[in-house]
C-alpha positions in Angstrom: 21.2 -5.4 1.4 17.8 -5.0 2.1 14.7 -5.6 -0.5 11.3 -3.1 -0.8 8.4 -4.8 -1.5 6.7 -2.8 -4.2 2.5 -3.6 -4.4 1.1 -1.6 -7.6 -2.4 -0.6 -6.6 -4.3 -0.5 -10.1 -6.9 -3.3 -11.1 -5.6 -6.0 -8.8 -8.1 -8.2 -9.6 -7.4 -11.3 -6.5 -7.6 -8.5 -3.9 -10.5 -7.0 -4.9 -12.2 -9.9 -5.3 -11.5 -10.6 -1.2 -12.3 -7.0 -0.3 -16.1 -7.8 -2.1 -15.9 -11.5 -0.3 -15.4 -10.0 2.8 -17.3 -7.2 2.6 -20.2 -9.9 1.6 -19.8 -12.0 4.7 -20.2 -9.0 6.9 -23.2 -8.5 6.0 -24.0 -11.5 5.6 -22.7 -12.4 8.8 -24.8 -9.3 10.6 -28.4 -9.3 9.1 -28.4 -13.4 9.2 -29.9 -13.0 5.7 -30.5 -17.0 6.8 -30.5 -19.1 10.2 -28.4 -21.3 10.9 -29.2 -23.4 13.8 -26.6 -22.6 16.1 -26.0 -18.9 16.1 -22.7 -18.5 16.6 -21.9 -19.9 12.3 -23.2 -16.4 11.5 -20.9 -14.6 14.0 -18.1 -17.0 12.5 -18.9 -15.9 9.0 -18.9 -11.9 10.2 -15.6 -12.4 12.2 -14.6 -14.0 8.8 -15.3 -11.0 6.9 -13.9 -8.6 9.6 -10.4 -10.5 9.7 -9.6 -11.2 6.2 -10.4 -7.0 6.0 -7.5 -6.6 8.5 -5.3 -8.6 6.7 -6.3 -6.5 3.5 -5.2 -2.8 4.6 -2.8 -3.9 7.7 -0.6 -5.0 4.0 1.5 -2.1 4.6 2.9 -2.4 7.8 4.4 -6.6 7.8 7.5 -4.7 5.6 9.8 -2.3 6.9 10.6 -0.7 2.5 7.1 -0.6 1.5 5.9 1.2 -1.1 2.3 1.7 -2.3 1.6 3.6 -5.7 -0.9 3.8 -8.2 -1.2 7.0 -11.5 -2.5 9.1 -9.0 0.6 8.8 -6.3 2.5 7.2 -4.0 2.9 5.7 -0.1 7.1 5.2 1.1 7.5 4.1 4.3 11.5 3.2 4.5 13.1 2.4 7.4 9.7 4.1 9.6 7.0 2.9 11.2 5.1 6.3 9.4 5.7 6.6 5.5 5.1 9.8 3.3 2.5 9.9 1.3 2.8 12.1 -2.3 0.2 13.1 -5.2 2.5 12.7 -8.8 0.5 16.4 -9.5 2.8 17.9 -6.9 6.2 16.6 -7.9 8.7 19.2 -9.8 11.7 16.9 -9.8 13.2 13.8 -8.9 17.0 13.1 -8.2 19.0 9.7 -7.1 22.9 10.6 -5.9 24.3 8.7 -3.7 22.4 6.6 -2.5 19.3 9.5 -1.7 16.2 9.8 -3.8 15.2 13.6 -3.3 11.5 14.5 -4.3 11.3 18.2 -5.5 7.2 19.5 -5.1 6.0 22.4 -6.8 5.7 24.3 -3.7 8.9 23.9 -2.5 9.1 21.4 0.2 11.1 18.3 -0.8 11.8 14.9 1.1 14.4 12.8 0.3 14.7 9.4 0.9 18.4 7.6 2.2 18.0 4.1 0.6 22.0 3.4 1.9 20.8 -0.9 3.1 18.7 -0.8 0.0 19.1 -2.7 -3.2 20.2 -0.8 -6.1 17.4 -2.5 -7.9 14.9 -1.3 -5.9 16.3 2.2 -5.4 16.6 2.2 -9.9 13.1 0.7 -9.1 11.3 3.6 -7.1 13.1 6.4 -9.2 11.3 4.6 -12.2 8.1 4.5 -10.9 8.8 8.0 -9.4 9.2 9.2 -12.6 7.4 7.5 -15.0 3.9 8.8 -13.7 5.1 12.4 -12.5 4.7 15.2 -14.4 
C-alpha cells in the first residue's frame, strides 16, 4: 500500500524562514551589497537563493501522492502528474465509499479520487481534512 504525503501550509516557520533567507540571498547576490574580491561569490550567493526557491516550490512534485492544504483550499494529486485544486467554500459534501473519495461542489460538478492502492489511514485522513475545513 502506498502513502499520501500531507503538507499543511498554515504557519510553518521553517519554510517561511527558508523562503525569506533565499530571497535575502537573491537580493544580496544580485545587487552586490558587499563587494568581494572574487565576483563569483555574489553570483554563488544568488545561485544558492535561486536553488533553495526551486527546492521549496518543487516539493509537490517529489511525491506521486501528495495533498497540500490550508484553511482556504486543498490541492490533491493522486496517481497523476497534475492535480486538482479545490476551494473549501465550493465543497457541498464529500463521500468515501469503496476506496473512492467523491467531492461534490456547489455548482453541481464533482471530483472522484480512486484510493485503491492508498493506505486506509491516509484515505481517512484525507476525508477528515476535507470535512474539517469545508462548511
